[in-house]
N, C-alpha and C positions, 0 to 999 in steps of 0.2 A: 778283491780287497787290495788296497795299497800296501807296499812293503812295510813291515813292522820296524820302526826305528829302534836303535839300541836304547836300553833302559836309561843309560847314563845321559844320552842326549835328551830324552824326555824329561828327566829330572832337572837338567839345566834350563830347559824351556819353562818348566813349571816354576822354577825359582825366579826366573826373569819376570814371568807373568805376575807372580805373587808380589814382587818388589814394585812393579808398575801399579798394581792395585793398591798397595799400601801408600805409594806416592800420591795416587789420585785421592785417597781418603785424607791425606795430610793437606791437600790443596784446598779443602773446604773446611768450615768450622765443624768441630766434633759433633754438635747436635744435628747438623745436616747429614753428616756421614752416617750417624745412627739411624736417622729417618729413612735414608735411602736403603739401608739394610733391612729395616723393618718392613718396607714396602715390597720386599722380595716375595712375600706371600701373595700379594696381589698379582705380581707378574706370573707366578706359578699357576694361579687360577686362570689367568688370561690364556696361557699356553694350553692348559687343559681344555678350555672351551674350544679353542681353535682345533685341537686334536680330535675332540669328540665330534665336532661338526665336519671334520675332514676338509677343512678349508684348503689346506695345501694340495690335496688331491685335485681340487677344482682348477688349480693354476698350473697343473703339469704340462698343459699344452700351450701355455702362454698367458700374458697378463689379462686381467679382467677388472671391470669396475666393481665397486662394492655392491651396486644394485644387481649386477648379473650374478655375483657370488651369492648374494642373499636369495635371489630367485631359485638358484640351483639347490641350496641347502634348506630352503623354506624358512628363512629367518627375516628379521627386520632390517631393512637396508641401512638405516641410520645407525643402528646398534652395531651392525657388522663393520661399517666404516670406522666407527670409533674404536672398536676392538682392534682392527688392523692398524689403525693409526698409532695406537699405543704400542703394539708389538713391533711395528716398524722402527720405533725409536730404540729398540733393543736389537735391531738388525734381524728380526724375525719378520719376514716380508719387507717389501720396499714399495713406497708410493712413487709413481712416476709423475712427470710434469703434467701429463694428460689426466691425472687423477686415477688411473688404473693401478692395481697392485700386481706385483710379480713376486716370484719365488726368490729367496736368497739361499745361500748354502745352509743356513740354520733352519729356514722354513722348509727346505727340501728334506731335512732330517725328520720332519713331521709327516711326511707322506706315508701312505700305507704300503707295506710290503717291499720297500726299497732296502738295499743293503745298509745295515747299521742304522735303520730307522729307530728313532727315539719315541715314536708315537705311543707304543705300549707303555713305556715308562712315564710319559706325560699323563696318560690316562690313569695310571696308578697314583702318581704323586698328587694329582688334583682331584681324585675321587672323594666324594663326601665321607666315605668310611675312613680314608686316610686322614682327612682334615679333622675328623672326630678324634682319631688317635692322638694326633699332635696337639689338639686342643686340651688334652688332659696331661700334657707333659708336666705341668706343675704338680699333679698328684704323684707322678713317678719320682720327681725330684724330692718331694717331701717325704715319701714313704720308702723309696727304693723298690717299689713293686710295679709291674707292668700296668699301664693304664688301660690296655685293652681288656684285661680281665675285670677291671672295675666298671668299664663302660658296658660290657656285654655279658658279664657273668660266666665267661668261659675262656679257655686257653685259645691262643691264636689258631692252632691247628683245628680245634673243634669248630671255631667260627668259620674257617674256610670250608670245612666239611659240610656245614649246614647252609652255606651261602655260595652255591656253585657259580653264580654269575660273577660275584666279586672274586672268587677263587680263580676263575679264568683270567680276569684282569691282573690279579696279583702274580700268578704264575707266568703270564706272558711278559709282564714287566721285569720280573726277576730273570726270566729266560733271556731277555734282551741284554741285560748286564752280564750274565754268565757267558753268552756267546761272544761278547766283545772281549772277554778275557782269554778265550781259548788260544787264539793265534799268538798273542804275546807270551803266554805260558810256554807254548811249544818253541817259540823263538829263543826263550831265555834259559831253557833247561834241556839237558840231554837225557831222554828216557830210554835210549836204546840199550843201556847197560843192564836193564832189568828184564829177566826172562818172564816173570809173572807179576802182574800188578793187580792189586785189589782196590777197586774204586768203591769206597765206603759211602753208602747212600748217595750214589751217583746218578739218581734219577733214571732216565732212559738210556744213559751211557754216552752223552755228548762228548765229554772230555775224554773218556776212555777210548771211544772209537777214533777220535782225532789222534790220540797218541799211537794207537795200534796201526793206523794208516801210515804213520811216519816210521814205525819200528816193526818191520815185517817179521823179525825174529822173536817177537814178544807175544804173549797171550795175556788175557785179562779175565778177572772175575768181577762181575757187577753184583755188588752186595746191596740189595735194597728190597725191602718187603713190598714196596709199591711198584715193582717192576712190571707186573701185568697191567695194572690200571694205567700206567704211564706209557704203555705200548713199547716197552724196551725191545722185545724180540723183533717186531716189525721194523723199528728204527735201526737196529744193528744189522738187520738183513739189508735194508736199503743202503746202509753205509758200507756194505761189503765185508764186514768183519765178524759176522755172527758165528762163523765156524771157529773163531779163535777166542770166543767169549763164553764163559760159563756164567749162568745167572743163578745166584743164590739169594732166595727171598727171605733172608734172615732179618732179625730185629736189630735196630741201631744199638741197643743196650745189651744185646746178647753176644755170645762168642762170635769171633770173626773167623773166616777161613784161615787155617793155619799154614805156616811154612812159606808164604810168598816173600819175595825180596823187596817189594815196594807196596806201601799202603797209602792210598791217596785220601785225604780228608779235605775236600774243597767246600768252603763255606759251611762247615758242619759245626766245628767247635764254637764259633762265634754266636751260635743260636742258644747256647746253654750257659747257665751260671756255673760256678766252679765245681760243685759236687758232681753234676752230670758230665761236665767236660772231662773231669778226672776219671770218671767211670769209662768213658769212651776210650781214653788214652790207655787205661789199664788193660782193657780188652785187646787193644792193638799190641801192647807190650807182650801179652801172653801168646799172641798169634804169630808175631813176626819172627823170621829166621834170625839167627845170631848175627849175620852180616847184612841184614836187611836195612832198609831206610824207610822212615816215616816222612811223608811229604804233606805238610799242612799248608793249604793255600788259602790265605786270608789277607785282609787289609791289616797292615801293621802300622799303627799311628806313630809318628816320630815324637820324641820327647820335646818339650818346650813349646814355643808359640808358632812353629811352622804350620802353614795351612796344609791340610790333607783331607781327602774325601772320607777317610776312616773316622774322622772326629764327628761328622754329622751322622754317618751310618751307625756309629756307636750309640748315639742318642735314639735313633730309630729302633735299634735292637732292644735298648733298655725299655722303651715304650711298649713294644710288641710282645716280647718273650722273656725279658729279663736277661738277655744275653749281653755280650760285650765284645768289643774289639780290643785285643791285647797288644801291649808293647813288646819289644824284644825282651826286656827284662822279665815281664810277666810270662811270656812263653818259656823262657829259660827255667823259671820257677816251677811251672806246672809240668813241664817235661821231666825235670829232675825228680819231681815228686812221684812220677809214674814209671821210672826206670829208663828214661831216655836222656841223651845229652844233645843239646842244640849244637849242631855243627856249623851251620851258616844260614843266612837269609838271602835268598836270591831275589832281587827286584826285577820286575817286568816292566814293559812299556805301558801296561795298564796299571791301575792302582793296586792290584793284588800283588802279594809277594809269596814266595815259596819258602816256607820254614822247613829246613831239612834237619832231621834228627836221627840218631842211631841208638840202638839198644845198648845198655851198659849193665 
């Protein structure tokens, strides 16, 4: 993995890119700019099809004609050519002067099993179930209720439990994003000052194991009722930290292990509306040591009109589970209501931030 740039540098680059994008929009009539944005859904589906058919994998050894690609993936040659031609206009694949197509850096990111591959995320965003969810956004905006429950008559987690094929796609896509955040989090924050860290609903322990490998003097508690089904013990053994981790298969809304000096909540609070989020925080307040720290790792959308991935993820959460991404002010309010004080927000080179709070 390439070195993680400082968060400040990343924010500067993001700011420059946002200004260039705004300038590009100002260079065309407003109706055309709106049309281009609206067509983003078509681009998303084209990327999904390329990912599903593993077209990028076919080009790993060099350029190929659309006919050869079509033969390998058992598809229509003309349709494959038109798909690649469209994607090449977005720098996903490139058509050479001889008519063959080759990988670009963005096309390479759609290959299977490569470092930082986005194929799993492309499969999730373009999946028919995801399109159905977003197609009912208007219901959520009108009612404030998740559209997934309207579409399928069940909560998101029930749906995943009853649809293991889509659940695998969903979890793989989410895992891609989560893995992208681990190194930036480690680069931005010093965890070595904590002797015991509780990773609340941390899955199989990806973040916790990465922290422990960098802090040999620390130990961890993986608190997750799903630990067995997610293969936590085998994963922690493979990572070489199993002897420093206690697995507690407790419930998210039940009591947390008491007395630790750091409680990690990574992408937990944003899945829940206020009453449930407050319940989780109250349980953390009851468990935390007097000089401990609560570390909430979430997207924190900026106030105003600045672009930020949190603002679209917020809509996704609203559709799926009725959750939300909270601003700094909103975090300050819910933390204060549960006996914490917001100390600082640490930005990382990824979109996620670390909201640090202490008990009061």
